[in-house]
C-alpha positions in Angstrom: 0.0 0.0 0.0 2.9 2.3 0.9 4.5 1.7 -2.3 1.6 2.6 -4.5 1.2 6.0 -2.5 4.7 6.7 -3.2 4.3 5.9 -6.6 1.5 8.4 -6.8 3.1 11.2 -5.2 6.2 11.1 -7.4 4.0 11.0 -10.3 2.4 13.9 -9.1 5.3 15.6 -8.1 6.8 14.8 -11.9 3.6 16.4 -13.3 3.7 19.7 -11.1 7.5 20.3 -12.5 6.4 19.4 -16.2 3.7 21.9 -15.8 5.9 24.8 -14.2 8.7 24.3 -16.9 6.1 24.6 -19.7 4.6 27.8 -17.9 8.3 29.3 -17.4 8.8 28.3 -21.4 5.8 30.1 -22.4 6.3 33.0 -20.2 10.0 33.5 -21.7 8.7 32.9 -25.3 6.2 35.3 -25.0 9.0 38.1 -23.6 11.1 37.0 -26.2 8.2 38.0 -28.6 7.6 41.2 -27.1 11.6 42.2 -27.4 11.6 40.9 -30.8 8.5 42.7 -31.5 10.2 46.3 -30.1 13.6 45.7 -31.7 12.8 44.4 -35.0 14.2 48.0 -36.7 17.9 48.3 -37.0 19.6 51.6 -35.7 21.1 53.2 -38.6 22.8 56.8 -39.0 21.4 58.8 -42.1 21.9 61.8 -44.5 20.1 63.9 -46.6 21.1 63.9 -50.4 21.6 67.7 -51.1 22.8 69.8 -54.0 25.3 72.3 -53.5 28.4 74.0 -55.0 31.5 71.7 -54.4 34.4 72.9 -52.7 37.1 71.6 -55.0 39.8 73.3 -52.9 43.2 71.0 -53.0 45.4 71.0 -50.1 49.1 69.5 -50.4 51.2 69.3 -47.4 55.0 70.0 -47.7 57.9 72.0 -46.0 59.4 75.5 -46.0 63.1 75.7 -47.0 65.7 78.9 -47.5 65.7 80.5 -50.8 69.1 80.3 -50.6 71.3 77.8 -48.9 75.5 77.6 -49.1 77.9 75.7 -47.5 80.7 78.2 -47.4 84.2 76.3 -48.1 87.8 77.5 -47.6 89.7 77.9 -51.1 93.5 77.4 -49.5 95.0 75.9 -46.6 96.1 78.0 -43.5 95.5 78.5 -40.2 92.4 80.6 -39.1 93.4 83.8 -37.7 89.9 85.7 -36.9 86.4 84.5 -37.0 84.2 87.7 -37.4 80.6 86.0 -37.0 78.8 83.9 -34.9 75.8 81.2 -35.4 72.9 83.4 -36.1 74.6 86.8 -37.2 73.2 88.2 -40.1 75.8 88.7 -42.9 75.5 90.7 -46.5 77.3 90.1 -49.7 80.9 91.2 -49.5 81.3 90.8 -45.6 84.1 89.7 -44.2 83.3 86.6 -41.9 87.1 84.8 -41.4 90.6 85.5 -42.0 93.2 82.9 -42.8 96.9 83.3 -42.1 98.1 84.3 -45.5 101.7 85.1 -44.8 102.7 82.7 -47.4 100.6 83.6 -49.9 101.9 87.1 -49.3 105.2 86.1 -50.2 103.7 84.3 -53.0 102.2 87.6 -54.3 105.8 89.4 -54.0 107.6 86.7 -55.7 105.2 86.8 -58.7 104.9 90.3 -58.8 109.0 90.7 -59.2 108.6 87.7 -62.0 106.3 89.9 -63.7 108.4 93.2 -63.7 111.1 91.1 -64.9 109.0 89.7 -67.7 107.8 93.3 -68.7 111.4 94.7 -68.5 112.8 91.6 -70.7 109.7 92.1 -73.1 110.5 96.1 -73.5 114.1 95.1 -74.1 113.6 92.5 -76.6 110.9 94.7 -78.6 113.7 97.7 -78.7 116.2 95.3 -79.8 114.2 93.9 -82.5 113.7 97.5 -83.8 117.4 97.4 -84.4 117.8 93.8 -85.6 119.5 92.8 -82.4 117.0 89.7 -82.1 115.0 87.8 -83.9 111.2 87.7 -84.2 110.9 84.3 -82.7 113.0 85.6 -79.7 110.6 88.9 -79.5 107.5 86.2 -79.5 109.2 84.2 -76.7 109.8 87.5 -74.4 106.0 88.4 -74.8 104.7 85.0 -73.9 106.9 85.0 -70.9 105.2 88.3 -70.1 101.8 87.0 -70.3 102.7 83.9 -68.3 104.2 86.1 -65.7 101.1 88.3 -65.6 98.6 85.2 -65.1 100.7 84.1 -62.3 100.8 87.2 -60.4 96.8 87.4 -61.1 96.3 83.8 -59.2 98.8 84.8 -56.5 96.8 87.8 -55.7 93.5 85.7 -56.1 94.6 83.2 -53.9 95.8 86.1 -51.4 92.4 87.5 -51.6 90.9 83.9 -50.7 92.5 84.2 -47.5 89.7 86.8 -46.4 86.7 84.9 -46.2 83.8 86.7 -47.6 80.2 86.1 -48.1 78.6 85.8 -51.4 75.1 85.9 -50.2 72.7 87.9 -47.8 71.5 85.9 -45.1 72.3 84.4 -41.8 75.1 82.1 -40.3 73.2 78.9 -39.7 76.5 77.0 -38.8 79.9 77.8 -38.0 82.3 75.1 -37.9 85.9 77.0 -37.4 87.6 78.5 -34.4 90.6 81.2 -34.4 93.6 78.8 -34.7 91.7 76.3 -36.6 93.6 74.8 -39.6 92.0 74.3 -42.7 92.1 73.0 -46.3 90.4 73.6 -49.7 87.2 72.4 -49.6 86.9 72.6 -45.6 83.3 73.9 -44.9 83.6 76.9 -42.8 80.2 78.2 -42.6 76.6 77.1 -43.7 74.5 80.5 -44.6 71.0 80.4 -45.3 68.6 83.3 -46.6 65.3 83.1 -45.1 64.1 86.8 -46.0 62.1 84.4 -48.7 61.3 81.1 -48.3 60.5 78.2 -50.7 57.6 75.9 -50.0 58.1 72.5 -51.5 55.1 70.2 -52.1 53.8 67.7 -54.7 50.8 67.8 -56.6 49.2 65.0 -58.5 48.2 65.0 -62.5 44.5 66.1 -61.9 45.8 69.4 -60.2 49.1 70.4 -62.2 46.9 71.1 -65.3 45.4 74.2 -63.5 48.6 75.6 -62.0 50.6 78.0 -63.9 53.9 79.7 -62.6 53.3 83.0 -61.1 50.0 82.1 -59.7 49.2 83.2 -56.1 48.7 80.4 -53.7 47.8 80.5 -49.9 50.1 78.6 -47.6 49.5 78.0 -43.8 52.2 76.8 -41.4 51.2 74.0 -39.1 52.7 75.9 -35.8 50.5 79.0 -36.7 47.2 77.7 -37.7 45.7 81.1 -37.5 48.0 82.8 -39.8 48.1 82.6 -43.7 50.7 83.5 -45.9 50.6 84.3 -49.7 53.3 83.0 -52.2 53.4 82.3 -55.6 54.5 79.4 -57.9 58.0 79.7 -59.0 58.6 76.1 -60.2 56.6 73.4 -61.7 58.5 70.3 -62.4 58.1 69.2 -66.1 58.2 65.7 -65.3 56.7 63.8 -62.3 58.3 61.7 -59.5 58.5 58.1 -58.7 55.1 58.6 -57.0 53.6 60.0 -59.9 53.2 63.3 -58.2 54.7 66.7 -59.5 57.1 68.6 -57.3 56.3 72.4 -57.3 58.0 75.4 -55.3 55.8 78.2 -54.0 57.8 81.6 -53.0 56.9 83.0 -49.8 58.1 86.4 -48.5 58.8 86.0 -44.9 57.4 88.3 -42.4 59.4 91.2 -40.5 59.5 88.9 -37.6 60.6 85.7 -39.1 58.2 83.8 -37.8 58.6 81.0 -40.6 61.8 79.1 -40.3 63.3 76.9 -42.7 62.3 73.1 -42.2 58.7 73.8 -40.8 55.9 71.7 -41.9 52.8 73.3 -43.5 50.0 73.1 -46.2 49.5 74.9 -49.6 45.6 75.5 -50.6 45.2 75.4 -53.9 41.9 77.4 -54.8 39.4 76.6 -57.6 37.4 78.8 -59.7 34.2 80.3 -58.2 31.9 79.5 -61.2 31.5 76.1 -60.4 28.1 74.4 -60.8 26.0 72.8 -57.9 26.1 69.2 -57.9 24.2 66.4 -56.0 26.5 64.6 -53.4 26.2 62.2 -50.6 28.8 61.1 -47.9 31.2 58.4 -49.1 30.6 56.3 -46.2 26.9 55.8 -47.5 28.2 53.5 -50.3 27.9 49.7 -49.5 31.0 47.8 -49.9 32.9 51.2 -51.3 32.4 53.5 -53.7 32.9 51.4 -56.8 29.9 49.3 -55.9 27.7 52.1 -56.4 24.9 50.8 -54.1 23.8 52.8 -51.2 20.3 52.2 -48.9 17.7 54.7 -49.5 15.2 55.1 -46.4 11.7 55.6 -47.2 9.0 54.9 -44.6 11.2 53.6 -42.3 12.3 50.7 -44.7 15.6 50.6 -46.0 16.1 49.9 -49.9 18.6 48.8 -51.7 19.3 51.2 -54.5 22.0 51.2 -57.6 23.3 54.8 -58.3 25.8 56.2 -60.6 28.6 58.0 -58.9 30.8 60.5 -60.1 33.8 62.4 -58.8 35.1 61.6 -55.4 35.4 65.1 -53.6 37.1 64.6 -50.2 34.3 63.0 -47.9 31.8 63.5 -50.4 30.8 61.8 -53.9 29.1 63.3 -56.5 25.8 61.6 -57.8 25.1 61.3 -61.6 21.9 59.2 -61.4 19.9 57.2 -59.2 18.8 59.5 -56.2 17.3 62.9 -55.9 17.5 66.0 -53.6 15.9 65.3 -50.4 16.3 61.2 -50.5 17.5 59.5 -47.3 20.7 57.5 -47.4 22.0 55.5 -44.8 25.7 56.3 -43.5 26.1 54.1 -40.9 25.1 50.6 -39.8 24.7 48.9 -43.4 26.4 45.8 -42.5 23.4 44.9 -40.4 20.8 45.6 -43.1 19.2 43.8 -46.2 16.8 45.1 -48.8 13.5 45.8 -47.3 14.7 45.9 -43.5 13.0 48.4 -41.1 15.5 50.9 -39.8 15.4 53.7 -36.8 17.6 56.6 -37.7 19.6 57.6 -34.8 21.3 61.1 -34.2 
């Protein structure tokens, strides 16, 4: 009897457990259906198709360089006697920068001067003797040749002696000084590095699409990265006739430095190439609207909270926007973010 009672109780417990599990399953399913019903719209970001005049300004990055840069070498050997400028000193053309000991060069000038005077005397004597028949024409010609050679040696000695006084050949600033009084130099030793930054060259490159509209002498706006609020005006002074290895064309823009000399050679900056102002309005969308990239020419157009996969014809890529030639009209709403979760006909909920 007890055994039967235990069986009945066990069956009742199992039945109750089954009933509770079934009810919980139905409840969970109902809650899931409610959540699914509430969340069947995909959250996306959207943008409106608009017609506007495109901004075709082109920005090219580059560096500022001095208009003149000169590594000033020694012409002769010798010991430096005086250095008359320091790093940062402004210099002018013809200004003496340093003096190299010229005793030996001075002696050479004296010797060649004496040889020249001797050759001059001999030439005059042979010329007088030739008139009286005392020497031959060949002897007279040789005397004149000796005079020419002596004069050439004298001139060279004077040049060498003059080179002992190191003078600037450009207007600029001493960027580096590599010698001190007492330094021994030889021909080719770099004594100073001089730079002229009264005007600067901005060096950059542009691609073939921009190079066709540029001309030497055209005004260009330039900005330095360290002075974002300042704008400098320059003009194109050089356009390379040949592209570099990256198929871009090097150009140079000359910029008059301001009185304070804010711009420094080596600074990083950007040149802004403005386009003509008579551009016609075009229809454009955010380039992020394209499904799988601009080349696929497909976007999702939202109508009545439903996303429709639409084929379009794209045109020029204008920075972050792409020209639309066909397939859309002004005011259409296109998805710009969240396309990965979409399929044609999916419901969407735009978010800000």
